[in-house]
C-alpha positions as CSV (number, residue, x, y, z in Angstrom):
1,X,0.0,0.0,0.0
2,X,1.3,3.4,-0.9
3,X,1.5,5.8,2.1
4,X,0.8,9.4,1.6
5,X,2.2,12.0,3.9
6,X,2.5,15.8,3.7
7,X,2.1,18.7,6.0
8,X,2.1,22.1,4.4
9,X,1.1,25.6,5.5
10,X,0.7,28.1,2.7
11,X,0.4,31.8,3.0
12,X,-1.0,33.9,0.1
13,X,0.9,36.5,-2.0
14,X,-1.5,39.3,-0.8
15,X,0.2,42.2,1.0
16,X,3.6,40.5,0.8
17,X,5.4,43.2,2.7
18,X,3.1,43.3,5.7
19,X,1.1,40.0,5.6
20,X,1.1,37.2,8.0
21,X,4.3,35.1,7.7
22,X,5.9,32.1,9.5
23,X,8.6,32.6,12.0
24,X,10.3,29.4,10.9
25,X,9.7,28.0,14.4
26,X,7.7,24.8,14.8
27,X,7.4,23.1,18.2
28,X,6.5,19.4,17.9
29,X,5.6,17.2,20.9
30,X,4.0,13.7,21.3
31,X,5.0,10.1,20.7
32,X,4.1,10.5,17.0
33,X,6.1,13.6,16.1
34,X,8.8,14.8,18.4
35,X,11.0,17.6,17.2
36,X,13.8,15.3,16.1
37,X,11.6,13.4,13.6
38,X,9.9,16.3,11.7
39,X,11.5,18.0,8.7
40,X,9.8,21.4,8.1
41,X,10.6,23.1,4.7
42,X,9.8,26.8,4.5
43,X,9.4,28.8,1.3
44,X,11.8,31.6,0.6
45,X,9.1,34.3,1.4
46,X,8.0,32.5,4.7
47,X,4.5,32.2,3.3
48,X,4.4,28.4,3.4
49,X,5.9,25.4,5.2
50,X,5.7,21.7,4.6
51,X,6.0,19.2,7.4
52,X,6.3,15.5,6.8
53,X,5.5,13.3,9.8
54,X,7.4,10.1,9.2
55,X,6.5,8.4,12.5
56,X,2.9,9.4,13.0
57,X,1.2,6.0,12.8
58,X,-0.5,3.5,15.0
59,X,-0.8,-0.3,14.5
60,X,-2.2,-3.3,16.3
61,X,-1.5,-5.0,18.6
62,X,0.8,-2.3,20.0
63,X,0.5,0.7,20.1
64,X,-3.2,1.3,19.8
65,X,-3.0,5.1,19.9
66,X,-0.5,7.8,19.1
67,X,-0.7,11.6,19.2
68,X,1.1,14.7,17.9
69,X,1.0,18.3,18.7
70,X,2.4,20.8,16.2
71,X,2.8,24.5,17.2
72,X,3.3,26.8,14.2
73,X,4.3,30.4,15.0
74,X,3.2,33.2,12.7
75,X,3.9,37.0,12.8
76,X,1.1,39.4,12.1
77,X,1.5,43.0,10.8
78,X,0.4,46.0,12.9
79,X,-3.3,46.5,12.6
80,X,-6.0,43.8,12.2
81,X,-5.6,40.6,10.3
82,X,-8.2,38.1,9.4
83,X,-6.8,34.7,8.6
84,X,-8.8,32.0,6.7
85,X,-7.0,28.7,7.2
86,X,-7.5,25.4,5.4
87,X,-5.9,22.3,6.8
88,X,-5.7,19.2,4.7
89,X,-4.9,15.8,6.4
90,X,-3.7,13.0,4.2
91,X,-3.1,9.4,5.2
92,X,-3.8,5.7,4.8
93,X,-5.8,3.1,6.7
94,X,-5.4,-0.7,6.4
95,X,-7.9,-2.8,8.4
96,X,-7.9,-6.3,6.9
97,X,-10.1,-7.8,9.6
98,X,-13.6,-7.2,10.8
99,X,-13.9,-6.0,14.4
100,X,-11.1,-3.4,14.1
101,X,-11.9,0.3,13.7
102,X,-9.7,3.4,13.3
103,X,-10.1,7.0,14.3
104,X,-8.3,10.2,13.2
105,X,-9.0,13.1,15.7
106,X,-7.7,16.6,15.5
107,X,-8.2,20.0,17.2
108,X,-6.9,23.4,16.2
109,X,-6.2,26.2,18.8
110,X,-5.2,29.8,18.1
111,X,-3.6,32.0,20.7
112,X,-1.3,35.0,21.0
113,X,1.9,33.5,22.5
114,X,1.9,36.3,25.2
115,X,-1.6,35.2,26.4
116,X,-2.4,31.9,28.0
117,X,-6.0,31.7,27.0
118,X,-6.9,30.6,23.4
119,X,-8.6,33.2,21.2
120,X,-9.9,30.6,18.8
121,X,-10.5,26.9,18.6
122,X,-12.1,24.4,16.2
123,X,-12.7,20.7,16.8
124,X,-13.7,18.8,13.6
125,X,-15.5,15.5,14.0
126,X,-13.2,12.5,14.0
127,X,-12.8,10.4,10.9
128,X,-13.9,6.8,11.5
129,X,-13.0,3.7,9.5
130,X,-14.3,0.1,10.1
131,X,-12.6,-3.0,8.9
132,X,-12.2,-4.8,6.6
133,X,-11.0,-1.8,4.5
134,X,-7.9,-0.4,2.9
135,X,-8.4,3.3,2.0
136,X,-6.6,6.6,1.8
137,X,-8.1,9.7,3.4
138,X,-7.9,13.3,2.4
139,X,-9.8,15.5,4.8
140,X,-10.2,19.3,4.6
141,X,-10.7,21.4,7.8
142,X,-11.5,25.2,7.5
143,X,-11.3,27.8,10.3
144,X,-11.0,31.6,10.6
145,X,-9.5,33.8,13.2
146,X,-8.8,37.6,13.6
147,X,-6.1,39.4,15.6
148,X,-5.3,43.1,16.2
149,X,-1.9,44.4,17.2
150,X,-0.4,47.8,17.9
151,X,3.2,48.6,17.1
152,X,4.2,48.1,20.8
153,X,2.6,44.6,21.1
154,X,4.1,41.2,20.6
155,X,2.7,40.2,17.2
156,X,3.4,36.5,17.2
157,X,0.5,34.1,17.1
158,X,0.5,30.4,17.8
159,X,-1.5,28.1,15.5
160,X,-1.6,24.6,17.0
161,X,-2.6,21.3,15.6
162,X,-3.3,20.4,19.2
163,X,-3.0,16.7,20.1
164,X,-4.0,15.1,16.8
165,X,-4.6,11.5,17.5
166,X,-4.6,8.2,15.6
167,X,-6.4,5.5,17.4
168,X,-7.1,1.8,16.7
169,X,-9.6,-0.3,18.6
170,X,-10.7,-3.8,18.3
171,X,-13.6,-5.9,19.4
172,X,-12.3,-8.9,17.4
173,X,-9.5,-9.4,15.0
174,X,-5.9,-8.4,15.6
175,X,-4.6,-6.6,12.6
176,X,-4.8,-2.9,11.7
177,X,-2.7,0.0,10.5
178,X,-3.3,3.7,10.2
179,X,-0.8,6.4,9.1
180,X,-1.1,10.1,8.7
181,X,2.2,11.4,7.4
182,X,1.1,14.5,5.6
183,X,-0.5,17.6,7.0
184,X,-1.1,20.7,4.8
185,X,-2.2,24.0,6.2
186,X,-3.1,26.8,3.8
187,X,-3.5,30.3,5.3
188,X,-5.0,33.3,3.5
189,X,-4.7,36.6,5.3
190,X,-6.4,40.0,4.8
191,X,-4.3,42.5,6.6
192,X,-4.8,46.2,7.2
193,X,-2.6,48.7,9.1
């Protein structure tokens, strides 16, 4: 079976001089994607980043669940920015036996790094697969957030893929595999100063 895997964050070419850009800092935690195993690739203009998660998978009999948290930092211009984000999750599921099911769960949290409380959050429904099946998935999540900054404020915002989880469970059977090795996030900003 061919395994797909990509993680990309794209920023538009609008307002290039003052638009939202990546800081080239990604913090990765979790048994499925610690910082030593991810390889982010940023574009020259800091408008996009691609992250491949080579070890973000779960299989039976052990382990039955794995998780990953990715924290992307973006810098906003002075003024108000509205950001429309599109996250695409790509992966593969192989459940050759009946009685085995798989779940892909994710949660996105937005917060200024100087403030502890999130200013935005979205929690898409989990993807569920039931064996026997062998299928790839390509899921699109959309969310929007707005931030305002003055020239004297910290303008860095944290966009977290917060504890994405791959989980396998079984009532009967003993074989199953799920892998999500690509994550693509596309950000479109409308900035004003």
